VOVEXZA-766257 format. One record per residue (C-alpha): residue number from 1; residue in one letter; x, y, z. Coordinates in nm, 2 decimals. Example, Ala and Ser with C-alpha at 12.3 -4.5 7.8 and 13.67 -1.06 7.14 Angstrom:
<pt 1 'a' <1.23 -0.45 0.78>> <pt 2 's' <1.37 -0.11 0.71>> 
//
This chain:
<pt 1 'm' <2.44 -1.10 -1.98>> <pt 2 't' <2.44 -0.92 -1.65>> <pt 3 't' <2.24 -0.61 -1.52>> <pt 4 'q' <2.57 -0.44 -1.54>> <pt 5 'd' <2.60 -0.54 -1.92>> <pt 6 'q' <2.28 -0.40 -1.99>> <pt 7 'g' <2.38 -0.07 -1.83>> <pt 8 'w' <2.12 -0.04 -1.54>> <pt 9 'a' <1.78 -0.15 -1.40>> <pt 10 't' <1.61 0.03 -1.13>> <pt 11 'i' <1.29 0.03 -0.88>> <pt 12 'r' <1.05 0.29 -1.00>> <pt 13 'q' <0.72 0.20 -0.83>> <pt 14 'v' <0.61 0.00 -0.53>> <pt 15 'v' <0.26 -0.13 -0.51>> <pt 16 'i' <0.06 -0.19 -0.21>> <pt 17 'g' <-0.26 -0.39 -0.23>> <pt 18 'a' <-0.53 -0.27 -0.01>> <pt 19 'e' <-0.90 -0.36 0.06>> <pt 20 'd' <-1.01 0.00 0.05>> <pt 21 'l' <-0.83 0.26 -0.16>> <pt 22 'e' <-0.94 0.59 -0.01>> <pt 23 's' <-0.84 0.50 0.34>> <pt 24 't' <-0.50 0.35 0.26>> <pt 25 's' <-0.40 0.64 0.01>> <pt 26 't' <-0.51 0.90 0.28>> <pt 27 'q' <-0.30 0.74 0.53>> <pt 28 'l' <0.00 0.73 0.30>> <pt 29 'r' <-0.04 1.11 0.21>> <pt 30 'e' <-0.10 1.23 0.57>> <pt 31 'a' <0.20 1.03 0.71>> <pt 32 'l' <0.44 1.12 0.44>> <pt 33 'g' <0.35 1.46 0.35>> <pt 34 'l' <0.23 1.39 0.00>> <pt 35 'p' <-0.03 1.56 -0.22>> <pt 36 'a' <-0.29 1.36 -0.40>> <pt 37 'g' <-0.18 1.14 -0.68>> <pt 38 'f' <-0.33 1.01 -1.00>> <pt 39 'a' <-0.48 0.70 -1.15>> <pt 40 'd' <-0.36 0.47 -1.42>> <pt 41 'p' <-0.67 0.45 -1.64>> <pt 42 'l' <-0.57 0.11 -1.78>> <pt 43 'l' <-0.63 -0.06 -1.44>> <pt 44 'e' <-1.00 -0.01 -1.43>> <pt 45 'd' <-1.04 -0.24 -1.73>> <pt 46 'i' <-0.88 -0.52 -1.50>> <pt 47 'g' <-1.12 -0.44 -1.20>> <pt 48 'l' <-0.86 -0.23 -1.00>> <pt 49 'a' <-0.90 0.12 -0.85>> <pt 50 'd' <-0.56 0.29 -0.80>> <pt 51 'e' <-0.38 0.61 -0.69>> <pt 52 't' <0.00 0.67 -0.76>> <pt 53 'l' <0.19 0.90 -0.54>> <pt 54 'r' <0.52 1.06 -0.63>> <pt 55 'v' <0.80 1.03 -0.38>> <pt 56 'g' <1.07 1.26 -0.48>> <pt 57 'p' <1.17 1.30 -0.86>> <pt 58 'e' <1.20 0.93 -0.95>> <pt 59 'a' <1.01 0.69 -0.73>> <pt 60 'h' <0.65 0.63 -0.67>> <pt 61 'l' <0.41 0.46 -0.43>> <pt 62 'e' <0.09 0.32 -0.57>> <pt 63 'v' <-0.23 0.18 -0.38>> <pt 64 'v' <-0.44 -0.08 -0.58>> <pt 65 'a' <-0.76 -0.20 -0.46>> <pt 66 'p' <-1.06 -0.39 -0.59>> <pt 67 'l' <-1.33 -0.24 -0.79>> <pt 68 't' <-1.56 -0.53 -0.81>> <pt 69 'p' <-1.61 -0.84 -0.60>> <pt 70 't' <-1.47 -1.05 -0.90>> <pt 71 'a' <-1.14 -0.85 -0.91>> <pt 72 's' <-0.85 -1.11 -0.90>> <pt 73 'i' <-0.68 -0.90 -0.61>> <pt 74 'n' <-0.97 -1.00 -0.39>> <pt 75 'g' <-0.84 -1.37 -0.38>> <pt 76 'w' <-0.51 -1.25 -0.29>> <pt 77 'i' <-0.63 -1.03 0.00>> <pt 78 't' <-0.86 -1.30 0.11>> <pt 79 'k' <-0.59 -1.57 0.13>> <pt 80 'g' <-0.34 -1.35 0.27>> <pt 81 'g' <-0.55 -1.21 0.55>> <pt 82 'g' <-0.55 -0.86 0.43>> <pt 83 'g' <-0.35 -0.61 0.22>> <pt 84 'g' <0.01 -0.62 0.17>> <pt 85 'g' <0.31 -0.56 -0.08>> <pt 86 'y' <0.15 -0.66 -0.40>> <pt 87 'a' <0.38 -0.56 -0.69>> <pt 88 'l' <0.71 -0.39 -0.80>> <pt 89 's' <0.78 -0.22 -1.10>> <pt 90 'i' <1.14 -0.23 -1.24>> <pt 91 'q' <1.24 -0.01 -1.53>> <pt 92 'v' <1.49 -0.19 -1.77>> <pt 93 'p' <1.64 -0.11 -2.10>> <pt 94 'd' <1.57 -0.45 -2.25>> <pt 95 'a' <1.30 -0.67 -2.12>> <pt 96 'g' <1.38 -0.95 -2.37>> <pt 97 'v' <1.71 -1.04 -2.21>> <pt 98 'l' <1.54 -1.08 -1.88>> <pt 99 'v' <1.24 -1.28 -2.01>> <pt 100 'a' <1.49 -1.53 -2.14>> <pt 101 'n' <1.66 -1.54 -1.82>> <pt 102 'a' <1.32 -1.60 -1.65>> <pt 103 'e' <1.22 -1.87 -1.89>> <pt 104 'r' <1.54 -2.04 -1.85>> <pt 105 'l' <1.49 -2.06 -1.46>> <pt 106 'g' <1.14 -2.18 -1.50>> <pt 107 'v' <0.96 -1.84 -1.40>> <pt 108 'r' <0.64 -1.80 -1.55>> <pt 109 'v' <0.54 -1.49 -1.78>> <pt 110 'v' <0.17 -1.39 -1.70>> <pt 111 'a' <0.17 -1.09 -1.93>> <pt 112 'd' <0.38 -0.96 -2.22>> <pt 113 'l' <0.21 -0.67 -2.38>> <pt 114 'v' <0.24 -0.31 -2.51>> <pt 115 'a' <0.08 -0.01 -2.30>> <pt 116 'y' <0.17 0.34 -2.33>> <pt 117 'e' <0.39 0.25 -2.63>> <pt 118 'r' <0.61 0.05 -2.39>> <pt 119 'r' <0.68 -0.31 -2.35>> <pt 120 'i' <0.54 -0.43 -2.01>> <pt 121 'v' <0.63 -0.80 -1.89>> <pt 122 'q' <0.49 -0.94 -1.57>> <pt 123 'l' <0.64 -1.23 -1.39>> <pt 124 'h' <0.43 -1.49 -1.18>> <pt 125 'p' <0.40 -1.39 -0.82>> <pt 126 'g' <0.40 -1.76 -0.73>> <pt 127 'd' <0.75 -1.79 -0.87>> <pt 128 'm' <0.90 -1.42 -0.77>> <pt 129 'g' <0.71 -1.39 -0.43>> <pt 130 'l' <0.50 -1.10 -0.57>> <pt 131 'l' <0.40 -0.97 -0.90>> <pt 132 'v' <0.72 -0.85 -1.06>> <pt 133 'e' <0.67 -0.61 -1.36>> <pt 134 'l' <0.95 -0.54 -1.61>> <pt 135 'd' <0.90 -0.20 -1.79>> <pt 136 'e' <1.11 -0.15 -2.09>> <pt 137 'i' <1.19 0.21 -2.11>> <pt 138 'p' <1.55 0.25 -2.25>> <pt 139 'q' <1.60 0.59 -2.14>> <pt 140 'p' <1.68 0.60 -1.77>> <pt 141 'e' <1.55 0.95 -1.72>> <pt 142 'q' <1.19 0.88 -1.87>> <pt 143 'w' <0.92 0.71 -1.70>> <pt 144 'f' <0.54 0.66 -1.79>> <pt 145 'w' <0.41 0.95 -1.55>> <pt 146 'd' <0.64 1.22 -1.69>> <pt 147 'd' <0.37 1.42 -1.87>> <pt 148 'i' <0.12 1.40 -1.56>> <pt 149 'e' <0.11 1.70 -1.37>> <pt 150 't' <0.07 1.70 -0.98>> <pt 151 'a' <0.07 1.94 -0.71>> <pt 152 'e' <0.42 1.99 -0.55>> <pt 153 'p' <0.41 1.88 -0.19>> <pt 154 'e' <0.41 2.15 0.07>> <pt 155 'a' <0.58 1.98 0.34>> <pt 156 'p' <0.72 1.63 0.21>> <pt 157 'v' <0.85 1.41 0.49>> <pt 158 'v' <1.03 1.17 0.23>> <pt 159 'd' <1.18 1.22 -0.11>> <pt 160 'd' <1.30 0.87 -0.23>> <pt 161 'v' <1.26 0.48 -0.21>> <pt 162 'l' <1.59 0.34 -0.09>> <pt 163 'a' <1.50 -0.03 -0.04>> <pt 164 'v' <1.22 -0.30 -0.02>> <pt 165 'e' <1.20 -0.63 0.15>> <pt 166 'v' <1.07 -0.94 -0.01>> <pt 167 'q' <0.92 -1.21 0.23>> <pt 168 's' <0.93 -1.58 0.17>> <pt 169 'g' <1.00 -1.92 0.35>> <pt 170 'd' <1.34 -1.94 0.18>> <pt 171 'p' <1.51 -1.60 0.15>> <pt 172 'k' <1.84 -1.73 0.02>> <pt 173 'a' <1.67 -1.92 -0.27>> <pt 174 'q' <1.44 -1.64 -0.35>> <pt 175 'a' <1.75 -1.41 -0.37>> <pt 176 'r' <1.94 -1.64 -0.61>> <pt 177 'l' <1.62 -1.67 -0.84>> <pt 178 'w' <1.58 -1.28 -0.84>> <pt 179 'a' <1.94 -1.23 -0.93>> <pt 180 'g' <1.92 -1.51 -1.20>> <pt 181 'v' <1.64 -1.33 -1.37>> <pt 182 'l' <1.77 -0.98 -1.34>> <pt 183 'g' <2.12 -1.07 -1.42>> <pt 184 'c' <2.28 -0.94 -1.12>> <pt 185 'e' <2.48 -1.08 -0.81>> <pt 186 'v' <2.36 -1.16 -0.48>> <pt 187 'v' <2.50 -0.96 -0.19>> <pt 188 'e' <2.55 -1.25 0.08>> <pt 189 'g' <2.47 -1.19 0.43>> <pt 190 'e' <2.24 -1.26 0.71>> <pt 191 'v' <2.00 -1.08 0.51>> <pt 192 'p' <2.07 -1.15 0.13>> <pt 193 's' <2.01 -0.87 -0.12>> <pt 194 'i' <2.05 -0.74 -0.47>> <pt 195 'e' <2.12 -0.39 -0.58>> <pt 196 'l' <1.90 -0.24 -0.86>> <pt 197 'g' <2.07 0.08 -0.94>> <pt 198 's' <2.06 0.30 -0.62>> <pt 199 'r' <1.80 0.10 -0.46>> <pt 200 't' <1.81 -0.25 -0.27>> <pt 201 'v' <1.59 -0.54 -0.25>> <pt 202 'r' <1.64 -0.74 0.06>> <pt 203 'f' <1.50 -1.10 0.10>> <pt 204 'v' <1.38 -1.18 0.46>> <pt 205 'r' <1.18 -1.48 0.62>> <pt 206 'g' <0.82 -1.47 0.67>> <pt 207 'e' <0.51 -1.68 0.64>> <pt 208 'r' <0.33 -1.48 0.37>> <pt 209 'r' <0.50 -1.42 0.04>> <pt 210 'm' <0.49 -1.07 -0.06>> <pt 211 'l' <0.67 -0.73 -0.05>> <pt 212 's' <0.68 -0.68 0.34>> <pt 213 'a' <0.87 -0.35 0.39>> <pt 214 'v' <0.99 -0.03 0.22>> <pt 215 'd' <1.26 0.20 0.33>> <pt 216 'l' <1.21 0.56 0.25>> <pt 217 'r' <1.46 0.85 0.27>> <pt 218 'c' <1.35 1.14 0.50>> <pt 219 'v' <1.38 1.48 0.36>> <pt 220 'd' <1.67 1.67 0.51>> <pt 221 'a' <1.61 1.86 0.82>> <pt 222 'v' <1.28 1.68 0.88>> <pt 223 't' <1.22 1.48 1.20>> <pt 224 'p' <0.90 1.26 1.14>> <pt 225 'p' <0.69 1.19 1.44>> <pt 226 'e' <0.71 0.84 1.37>> <pt 227 'r' <0.99 0.64 1.21>> <pt 228 't' <0.80 0.33 1.13>> <pt 229 'l' <0.44 0.28 1.03>> <pt 230 'v' <0.22 0.01 0.89>> <pt 231 'v' <0.01 0.08 0.60>> <pt 232 's' <-0.21 -0.22 0.46>> <pt 233 'g' <0.03 -0.47 0.59>> <pt 234 'v' <0.34 -0.31 0.47>> <pt 235 'e' <0.61 -0.17 0.72>> <pt 236 'l' <0.72 0.19 0.58>> <pt 237 'r' <1.06 0.28 0.76>> <pt 238 'l' <1.17 0.65 0.73>> <pt 239 'v' <1.53 0.66 0.73>> 
//
């Protein structure tokens, strides 16, 4: 069964891992013209502080940082030499189909649980290149945070996530693995990619396996002072 057979799958949340939550979130908000976000209360139980920022009506940028010296993200930051693209949340109508694909391809499942009355499956970063979360929400117009009220941005610079880049030593193999798990086709080229709804995942070469870049859509008639900035090791491109 392919992603097309299921109907759709889409990137909903890009997660940046940082050493310090406040400074990283402040940098994002000021550069992108976004108001203060909100925290996921469940993350505190696993030693993470976080802030989620809305980017337009559908997409989100989240920053996570360690709350305690024993939080698992500390090891990831130390090993990688700093922050970076930590995780990606993908909304799907049927996680079970993709879990079966993952098991067939030897991709490990690190968590399979119910939170906020939804099934959440997390795939091993050692296999996928970063933590990939499959969030089973069959209604494409719904998301976890729909009932959370936040201030409207007064002067937003961006209003959507267009694409992300996943960095690894073998981009073509990584693209094939993702396509096999998610049930879609690889778009071949110098930079292989897959399409998840209106958003793209590109696979690029790099020493550290992580999510390395995010393309954000500029609001019409806005010319940002900088088209590219780096936040906690992640390149943000305003296009």
